[in-house]
C-alpha positions in Angstrom: 0.1 0.1 -0.1 2.8 2.4 0.8 4.7 1.7 -2.2 1.7 2.3 -4.3 0.9 5.6 -2.3 4.9 6.6 -3.2 4.5 5.6 -7.0 1.4 7.8 -7.4 2.9 10.7 -5.5 6.1 10.4 -7.5 4.0 10.2 -10.9 2.1 13.6 -10.0 5.2 15.4 -9.0 6.6 14.2 -12.4 3.4 15.5 -14.4 3.4 18.7 -12.5 6.9 19.4 -13.4 6.4 18.2 -17.0 3.7 21.1 -17.2 5.6 23.9 -15.7 5.9 26.9 -17.8 9.2 27.0 -20.1 11.3 29.9 -19.3 11.1 32.7 -21.6 14.0 35.1 -22.5 13.5 38.8 -21.5 12.2 40.1 -24.9 9.6 37.1 -25.4 8.7 37.7 -21.7 7.8 41.2 -22.6 5.9 40.0 -25.6 4.0 37.4 -23.6 3.2 40.4 -21.2 1.5 42.1 -23.7 -0.3 38.9 -25.0 -1.8 38.3 -21.8 -3.7 41.5 -22.2 -5.5 40.6 -25.5 -8.7 38.9 -25.8 -9.5 35.4 -27.2 -8.8 34.0 -29.5 -5.2 34.5 -29.0 -1.8 32.5 -29.8 1.7 32.8 -28.6 4.3 31.2 -30.6 8.1 31.1 -30.2 10.8 30.8 -32.7 13.9 28.7 -32.6 15.9 31.7 -31.5 13.7 32.4 -28.6 11.8 35.4 -29.7 8.0 35.3 -29.0 5.2 36.3 -31.6 1.7 36.7 -30.9 -1.4 36.3 -33.1 -4.9 37.9 -31.9 -8.3 39.1 -33.2 -9.7 36.2 -35.0 -13.3 34.9 -34.2 -14.5 31.7 -34.7 -15.8 28.8 -32.7 -12.4 27.6 -31.9 -8.9 28.7 -32.1 -7.7 26.9 -35.0 -7.5 29.9 -37.5 -5.2 32.0 -34.9 -2.9 28.7 -34.3 -2.1 28.6 -38.2 -1.8 32.2 -38.4 0.7 32.6 -35.4 2.6 29.6 -36.7 2.7 30.9 -40.2 3.4 34.4 -39.2 6.2 33.4 -36.8 8.0 31.3 -39.4 7.9 33.7 -42.0 9.1 36.5 -39.7 11.7 34.5 -37.8 13.0 32.3 -40.9 12.9 29.3 -38.5 10.5 26.5 -36.9 8.1 28.0 -34.3 6.4 26.1 -31.4 3.1 26.9 -29.5 3.8 28.3 -26.4 0.2 29.1 -25.1 -3.2 29.4 -26.8 -5.8 31.8 -25.1 -5.4 31.0 -21.5 -3.3 27.9 -21.5 0.3 27.2 -21.7 0.9 24.3 -23.6 4.4 23.0 -22.7 4.5 20.6 -25.6 0.9 19.6 -25.2 -1.3 19.2 -28.2 -3.3 22.4 -28.3 -6.5 20.9 -29.2 -6.4 18.8 -26.3 -5.0 21.2 -23.8 -7.1 24.5 -24.6 -10.7 24.4 -24.5 -12.3 25.7 -27.6 -14.5 28.3 -25.6 -13.1 30.0 -22.6 -15.2 30.3 -19.2 -16.7 33.7 -18.4 -14.9 36.1 -16.2 -17.4 38.1 -14.5 -19.1 40.2 -16.8 -16.7 39.7 -19.7 -18.1 37.4 -22.0 -15.4 34.9 -24.2 -15.6 35.3 -28.0 -17.3 31.9 -29.5 
């Protein structure tokens, strides 16, 4: 019984560490701070050189359009491969955005999420 509890605690600790936010460089951190002020649907992508790029202002039922736009814009501007860092309010840490980021955000006070 004790061994099973230790195994469960160890696996939860490992999962928590794996979803901890990736460190951002100073420039990317400033861009991410601006990103957090924007409305849905919003996407933050990181280029291979560590610079951050954001995309926002697209309507629709889910963030698929902004995800595609962010990755294309990031790749065009940085001339390198890009990875998704966050979609709406969800930091992905390598997870698939479709599984990690809900298509519609929960209401925040009197603010309503865009569908």
